[in-house]
N, CA, C and O atoms as a Maestro MAE file, in Angstrom:
{
 s_m_m2io_version
 :::
 2.0.0
}

f_m_ct {
 s_m_title
 :::
 protein
 m_atom[120] {
  # First column is atom index #
  i_m_mmod_type
  r_m_x_coord
  r_m_y_coord
  r_m_z_coord
  i_m_residue_number
  s_m_chain_name
  s_m_pdb_residue_name
  s_m_pdb_atom_name
  i_m_atomic_number
  :::
  1 25 54.818 84.823 108.166 1 A "TYR " " N  " 7
  2 3 53.614 84.835 107.318 1 A "TYR " " CA " 6
  3 2 53.771 83.935 106.085 1 A "TYR " " C  " 6
  4 15 52.822 83.735 105.326 1 A "TYR " " O  " 8
  5 25 54.962 83.405 105.902 2 A "LYS " " N  " 7
  6 3 55.225 82.580 104.721 2 A "LYS " " CA " 6
  7 2 54.338 81.338 104.681 2 A "LYS " " C  " 6
  8 15 53.908 80.914 103.609 2 A "LYS " " O  " 8
  9 25 54.067 80.758 105.846 3 A "GLY " " N  " 7
  10 3 53.282 79.524 105.896 3 A "GLY " " CA " 6
  11 2 51.788 79.754 105.757 3 A "GLY " " C  " 6
  12 15 51.045 78.833 105.419 3 A "GLY " " O  " 8
  13 25 51.339 80.991 106.017 4 A "VAL " " N  " 7
  14 3 49.900 81.276 106.014 4 A "VAL " " CA " 6
  15 2 49.367 81.477 104.600 4 A "VAL " " C  " 6
  16 15 48.279 81.005 104.269 4 A "VAL " " O  " 8
  17 25 50.127 82.171 103.775 5 A "LEU " " N  " 7
  18 3 49.675 82.521 102.424 5 A "LEU " " CA " 6
  19 2 49.404 81.301 101.547 5 A "LEU " " C  " 6
  20 15 48.354 81.247 100.906 5 A "LEU " " O  " 8
  21 25 50.306 80.321 101.492 6 A "PRO " " N  " 7
  22 3 50.026 79.115 100.697 6 A "PRO " " CA " 6
  23 2 48.799 78.370 101.205 6 A "PRO " " C  " 6
  24 15 48.053 77.784 100.420 6 A "PRO " " O  " 8
  25 25 48.590 78.394 102.523 7 A "PHE " " N  " 7
  26 3 47.440 77.710 103.116 7 A "PHE " " CA " 6
  27 2 46.141 78.350 102.649 7 A "PHE " " C  " 6
  28 15 45.183 77.649 102.322 7 A "PHE " " O  " 8
  29 25 46.104 79.680 102.616 8 A "ILE " " N  " 7
  30 3 44.919 80.406 102.147 8 A "ILE " " CA " 6
  31 2 44.693 80.124 100.662 8 A "ILE " " C  " 6
  32 15 43.559 79.940 100.219 8 A "ILE " " O  " 8
  33 25 45.773 80.093 99.913 9 A "GLY " " N  " 7
  34 3 45.689 79.799 98.485 9 A "GLY " " CA " 6
  35 2 45.147 78.403 98.238 9 A "GLY " " C  " 6
  36 15 44.373 78.174 97.308 9 A "GLY " " O  " 8
  37 25 45.568 77.470 99.090 10 A "LEU " " N  " 7
  38 3 45.111 76.085 98.976 10 A "LEU " " CA " 6
  39 2 43.625 75.986 99.292 10 A "LEU " " C  " 6
  40 15 42.897 75.230 98.649 10 A "LEU " " O  " 8
  41 25 43.176 76.749 100.281 11 A "GLN " " N  " 7
  42 3 41.761 76.771 100.656 11 A "GLN " " CA " 6
  43 2 40.917 77.321 99.513 11 A "GLN " " C  " 6
  44 15 39.854 76.783 99.203 11 A "GLN " " O  " 8
  45 25 41.392 78.388 98.891 12 A "LEU " " N  " 7
  46 3 40.677 78.995 97.768 12 A "LEU " " CA " 6
  47 2 40.626 78.044 96.580 12 A "LEU " " C  " 6
  48 15 39.613 77.953 95.887 12 A "LEU " " O  " 8
  49 25 41.726 77.337 96.351 13 A "LEU " " N  " 7
  50 3 41.792 76.373 95.256 13 A "LEU " " CA " 6
  51 2 40.811 75.234 95.488 13 A "LEU " " C  " 6
  52 15 40.121 74.797 94.567 13 A "LEU " " O  " 8
  53 25 40.756 74.755 96.733 14 A "ALA " " N  " 7
  54 3 39.833 73.678 97.088 14 A "ALA " " CA " 6
  55 2 38.388 74.135 96.904 14 A "ALA " " C  " 6
  56 15 37.554 73.385 96.397 14 A "ALA " " O  " 8
  57 25 38.099 75.364 97.315 15 A "LEU " " N  " 7
  58 3 36.751 75.919 97.178 15 A "LEU " " CA " 6
  59 2 36.375 76.041 95.706 15 A "LEU " " C  " 6
  60 15 35.244 75.748 95.318 15 A "LEU " " O  " 8
  61 25 37.332 76.475 94.895 16 A "LEU " " N  " 7
  62 3 37.114 76.623 93.458 16 A "LEU " " CA " 6
  63 2 36.808 75.268 92.820 16 A "LEU " " C  " 6
  64 15 35.923 75.156 91.972 16 A "LEU " " O  " 8
  65 25 37.554 74.240 93.240 17 A "ILE " " N  " 7
  66 3 37.337 72.887 92.714 17 A "ILE " " CA " 6
  67 2 35.955 72.371 93.104 17 A "ILE " " C  " 6
  68 15 35.261 71.757 92.295 17 A "ILE " " O  " 8
  69 25 35.563 72.628 94.356 18 A "ILE " " N  " 7
  70 3 34.248 72.181 94.839 18 A "ILE " " CA " 6
  71 2 33.129 72.857 94.045 18 A "ILE " " C  " 6
  72 15 32.119 72.232 93.723 18 A "ILE " " O  " 8
  73 25 33.321 74.133 93.735 19 A "VAL " " N  " 7
  74 3 32.306 74.898 92.995 19 A "VAL " " CA " 6
  75 2 32.251 74.478 91.524 19 A "VAL " " C  " 6
  76 15 31.170 74.311 90.959 19 A "VAL " " O  " 8
  77 25 33.425 74.309 90.911 20 A "LEU " " N  " 7
  78 3 33.481 74.022 89.477 20 A "LEU " " CA " 6
  79 2 33.310 72.549 89.143 20 A "LEU " " C  " 6
  80 15 32.751 72.197 88.105 20 A "LEU " " O  " 8
  81 25 33.804 71.679 90.049 21 A "PHE " " N  " 7
  82 3 33.774 70.246 89.759 21 A "PHE " " CA " 6
  83 2 33.117 69.433 90.867 21 A "PHE " " C  " 6
  84 15 33.770 68.580 91.469 21 A "PHE " " O  " 8
  85 25 31.828 69.681 91.151 22 A "PRO " " N  " 7
  86 3 31.140 68.933 92.213 22 A "PRO " " CA " 6
  87 2 31.074 67.438 91.903 22 A "PRO " " C  " 6
  88 15 31.073 66.611 92.815 22 A "PRO " " O  " 8
  89 25 31.019 67.097 90.628 23 A "ASP " " N  " 7
  90 3 30.966 65.684 90.229 23 A "ASP " " CA " 6
  91 2 32.261 64.967 90.614 23 A "ASP " " C  " 6
  92 15 32.253 63.792 90.981 23 A "ASP " " O  " 8
  93 25 33.383 65.710 90.522 24 A "LEU " " N  " 7
  94 3 34.687 65.150 90.872 24 A "LEU " " CA " 6
  95 2 34.749 64.857 92.373 24 A "LEU " " C  " 6
  96 15 35.266 63.820 92.790 24 A "LEU " " O  " 8
  97 25 34.218 65.777 93.176 25 A "ILE " " N  " 7
  98 3 34.181 65.596 94.629 25 A "ILE " " CA " 6
  99 2 33.307 64.398 94.974 25 A "ILE " " C  " 6
  100 15 33.647 63.610 95.857 25 A "ILE " " O  " 8
  101 25 32.188 64.260 94.283 26 A "TYR " " N  " 7
  102 3 31.275 63.131 94.520 26 A "TYR " " CA " 6
  103 2 31.963 61.813 94.173 26 A "TYR " " C  " 6
  104 15 31.792 60.809 94.863 26 A "TYR " " O  " 8
  105 25 32.742 61.833 93.094 27 A "PHE " " N  " 7
  106 3 33.450 60.632 92.639 27 A "PHE " " CA " 6
  107 2 34.491 60.180 93.668 27 A "PHE " " C  " 6
  108 15 34.608 58.991 93.964 27 A "PHE " " O  " 8
  109 25 35.244 61.146 94.208 28 A "PHE " " N  " 7
  110 3 36.278 60.821 95.198 28 A "PHE " " CA " 6
  111 2 35.674 60.543 96.567 28 A "PHE " " C  " 6
  112 15 36.308 59.923 97.421 28 A "PHE " " O  " 8
  113 25 34.442 61.007 96.771 29 A "GLY " " N  " 7
  114 3 33.791 60.827 98.065 29 A "GLY " " CA " 6
  115 2 33.250 59.422 98.279 29 A "GLY " " C  " 6
  116 15 32.939 59.024 99.401 29 A "GLY " " O  " 8
  117 25 33.142 58.671 97.171 30 A "LYS " " N  " 7
  118 3 32.596 57.311 97.275 30 A "LYS " " CA " 6
  119 2 33.543 56.375 98.014 30 A "LYS " " C  " 6
  120 15 33.234 55.196 98.187 30 A "LYS " " O  " 8
  :::
 }
 m_bond[119] {
  # First column is bond index #
  i_m_from
  i_m_to
  i_m_order
  :::
  1 1 2 1
  2 2 3 1
  3 3 4 2
  4 3 5 1
  5 5 6 1
  6 6 7 1
  7 7 8 2
  8 7 9 1
  9 9 10 1
  10 10 11 1
  11 11 12 2
  12 11 13 1
  13 13 14 1
  14 14 15 1
  15 15 16 2
  16 15 17 1
  17 17 18 1
  18 18 19 1
  19 19 20 2
  20 19 21 1
  21 21 22 1
  22 22 23 1
  23 23 24 2
  24 23 25 1
  25 25 26 1
  26 26 27 1
  27 27 28 2
  28 27 29 1
  29 29 30 1
  30 30 31 1
  31 31 32 2
  32 31 33 1
  33 33 34 1
  34 34 35 1
  35 35 36 2
  36 35 37 1
  37 37 38 1
  38 38 39 1
  39 39 40 2
  40 39 41 1
  41 41 42 1
  42 42 43 1
  43 43 44 2
  44 43 45 1
  45 45 46 1
  46 46 47 1
  47 47 48 2
  48 47 49 1
  49 49 50 1
  50 50 51 1
  51 51 52 2
  52 51 53 1
  53 53 54 1
  54 54 55 1
  55 55 56 2
  56 55 57 1
  57 57 58 1
  58 58 59 1
  59 59 60 2
  60 59 61 1
  61 61 62 1
  62 62 63 1
  63 63 64 2
  64 63 65 1
  65 65 66 1
  66 66 67 1
  67 67 68 2
  68 67 69 1
  69 69 70 1
  70 70 71 1
  71 71 72 2
  72 71 73 1
  73 73 74 1
  74 74 75 1
  75 75 76 2
  76 75 77 1
  77 77 78 1
  78 78 79 1
  79 79 80 2
  80 79 81 1
  81 81 82 1
  82 82 83 1
  83 83 84 2
  84 83 85 1
  85 85 86 1
  86 86 87 1
  87 87 88 2
  88 87 89 1
  89 89 90 1
  90 90 91 1
  91 91 92 2
  92 91 93 1
  93 93 94 1
  94 94 95 1
  95 95 96 2
  96 95 97 1
  97 97 98 1
  98 98 99 1
  99 99 100 2
  100 99 101 1
  101 101 102 1
  102 102 103 1
  103 103 104 2
  104 103 105 1
  105 105 106 1
  106 106 107 1
  107 107 108 2
  108 107 109 1
  109 109 110 1
  110 110 111 1
  111 111 112 2
  112 111 113 1
  113 113 114 1
  114 114 115 1
  115 115 116 2
  116 115 117 1
  117 117 118 1
  118 118 119 1
  119 119 120 2
  :::
 }
}
């Protein structure tokens, strides 16, 4: 289970970034 927990944490972090910093995602998406 060691490999699963960091992956879930990374997914949550990515979701948080998308929610809080949509402009940042748009900038990197160009």
